[in-house]
C-alpha positions as a printed Julia matrix, in Angstrom:
85×3 Matrix{Float64}:
 -101.22  -39.57  44.6
  -97.86  -41.35  44.58
  -98.37  -44.99  45.82
  -95.07  -46.48  46.43
  -95.13  -49.8   44.46
  -93.14  -51.6   41.89
  -92.96  -49.5   38.44
  -94.66  -52.14  36.41
  -97.56  -52.01  38.42
  -97.45  -48.36  38.82
  -98.0   -47.99  34.97
 -101.3   -49.56  35.08
 -102.81  -48.55  38.56
 -101.6   -44.92  38.35
 -105.09  -43.95  36.52
 -106.79  -45.63  39.27
 -104.83  -44.03  41.94
 -105.89  -40.63  40.79
 -109.51  -41.13  40.84
 -111.52  -39.37  43.53
 -112.99  -42.67  45.17
 -109.35  -43.77  45.49
 -108.27  -40.62  47.29
 -111.23  -40.69  49.62
 -110.4   -44.47  50.38
 -106.87  -43.35  51.22
 -108.28  -40.6   53.71
 -110.46  -43.23  55.39
 -107.73  -45.8   55.68
 -105.33  -43.16  57.01
 -108.24  -42.08  59.57
 -108.56  -45.63  60.66
 -104.94  -46.16  61.17
 -104.69  -42.97  63.4
 -107.67  -44.29  65.53
 -107.03  -48.12  65.97
 -104.52  -50.66  65.65
 -104.57  -51.89  61.97
 -102.59  -54.2   59.71
 -100.61  -54.68  57.96
  -98.35  -51.53  58.83
  -99.29  -48.62  56.67
  -95.92  -49.01  54.58
  -96.97  -52.49  53.57
 -100.4   -52.25  52.45
  -99.17  -52.7   48.67
  -96.13  -54.53  49.59
  -97.18  -57.86  47.73
  -96.84  -55.51  44.36
  -93.09  -54.95  45.31
  -92.51  -58.64  45.2
  -93.98  -59.67  42.11
  -93.58  -57.71  38.86
  -96.42  -57.15  36.68
  -94.92  -58.63  33.75
  -94.53  -61.96  35.87
  -98.08  -62.16  36.97
 -100.65  -64.53  35.2
 -103.58  -64.3   37.72
 -104.6   -61.92  40.36
 -107.02  -63.35  42.95
 -108.8   -60.43  44.81
 -110.18  -61.05  48.47
 -110.02  -59.9   51.9
 -108.95  -61.73  54.94
 -109.84  -60.28  58.44
 -106.5   -59.97  59.97
 -106.88  -58.53  63.55
 -103.58  -59.6   65.33
  -99.95  -58.85  64.8
  -98.33  -61.38  62.66
 -101.51  -62.74  60.82
 -101.15  -61.03  57.38
  -99.19  -63.37  55.52
  -99.0   -63.84  51.58
 -101.79  -61.11  50.65
  -99.15  -58.56  52.1
  -95.97  -60.56  51.18
  -95.17  -62.7   54.0
  -92.11  -60.96  55.6
  -90.41  -64.16  56.55
  -91.04  -66.01  53.24
  -87.48  -65.99  52.41
  -86.7   -68.3   55.43
  -88.64  -71.33  54.03
């Protein structure tokens, strides 16, 4: 599976992306995006990885926030207007 993320992350995550559970998860997420309005847009699910290279990361905090309206998904998906602040 070719997940579009920054190459430094890809080096460490490609093995995980190739596992059966991840492929099943991708199919489930695609199905949900076809049936429902989902956020963030599909092409931005891994966007945070593109704005912070692996070599610059010291800590990763993993969590889930229930965003259910347009414009609510901030830093976890790399806020699209962060450059304006």
